[in-house]
C-alpha positions as CSV (number, residue, x, y, z in Angstrom):
1,X,0.1,0.0,0.3
2,X,1.3,3.5,-0.8
3,X,0.1,5.1,2.5
4,X,2.8,4.5,5.1
5,X,5.5,3.2,2.7
6,X,6.1,5.7,0.2
7,X,3.7,8.6,2.3
8,X,5.7,8.5,4.6
9,X,9.6,9.3,3.2
10,X,9.1,9.5,-0.7
11,X,5.8,11.7,-1.1
12,X,5.1,12.8,2.2
13,X,1.2,12.8,2.9
14,X,-1.2,10.3,2.2
15,X,-3.4,9.4,-0.4
16,X,-7.0,9.6,0.8
17,X,-7.8,6.9,-0.6
18,X,-4.9,4.9,-0.1
19,X,-4.3,2.4,-3.1
20,X,-2.1,-0.5,-3.8
21,X,1.6,0.7,-5.6
22,X,0.5,-0.9,-8.6
23,X,-2.3,1.0,-8.8
24,X,-0.2,4.1,-8.7
25,X,2.1,2.8,-11.3
26,X,-0.6,2.0,-13.6
27,X,-2.6,5.6,-14.0
28,X,0.0,8.3,-14.1
29,X,-2.5,10.0,-15.5
30,X,-4.1,10.4,-12.6
31,X,-0.8,10.1,-9.8
32,X,1.8,12.2,-11.5
33,X,0.1,15.4,-10.4
34,X,1.9,18.4,-8.9
35,X,3.9,17.2,-5.8
36,X,3.2,17.7,-2.0
37,X,4.4,20.8,-1.0
38,X,5.7,21.2,2.6
39,X,6.2,18.7,3.7
40,X,9.6,18.3,4.3
41,X,10.1,15.4,2.1
42,X,13.9,16.3,0.7
43,X,12.9,16.0,-2.8
44,X,9.5,17.4,-4.0
45,X,7.9,14.2,-5.7
46,X,4.2,13.8,-7.1
47,X,3.0,10.1,-6.3
48,X,4.1,8.1,-9.5
49,X,7.4,8.9,-9.8
50,X,7.4,8.6,-5.0
51,X,6.5,5.7,-5.6
52,X,9.2,4.6,-8.2
53,X,12.1,6.2,-5.5
54,X,10.5,3.4,-2.2
55,X,10.7,0.9,-5.6
56,X,14.1,1.7,-6.7
57,X,15.4,1.5,-2.4
58,X,14.1,-1.8,-2.5
59,X,16.7,-3.2,-5.4
60,X,19.5,-4.2,-3.0
61,X,22.6,-2.3,-4.0
62,X,20.6,0.5,-5.4
63,X,19.6,4.2,-3.7
64,X,17.4,6.3,-5.5
65,X,19.6,9.6,-5.9
66,X,17.4,13.0,-6.0
67,X,20.4,15.2,-6.9
68,X,20.8,12.2,-9.9
69,X,17.0,12.5,-10.8
70,X,16.4,16.0,-11.5
71,X,19.9,16.0,-13.5
72,X,17.7,14.0,-15.8
73,X,20.7,11.4,-16.8
74,X,19.6,8.2,-17.2
75,X,21.1,6.7,-15.1
76,X,18.1,7.8,-12.5
77,X,16.7,4.5,-12.5
78,X,18.4,1.1,-12.1
79,X,16.1,-0.3,-15.1
80,X,15.6,0.2,-18.8
81,X,12.8,0.8,-19.7
82,X,12.6,-3.0,-21.2
83,X,13.1,-4.7,-18.0
84,X,16.2,-4.9,-17.8
85,X,19.0,-4.4,-15.0
86,X,21.5,-1.3,-16.5
């Protein structure tokens, strides 16, 4: 679930209603709005990108890096568009 996992560190607020991570990823048109402001989260992410950051941190040996993501580099995610590890 998004609330209590992604919301606490990566997004800074709970979704109402709570959503499965898969639901957030399958519906970018709904969850790619503006980041939550004023939540104290170091890297302002919308719910869709916050879910990606959370899942990236779950891959052994990888850690989400906001600076790399904001720079727009292709190395922001360890998985390419085909689902392969880089």
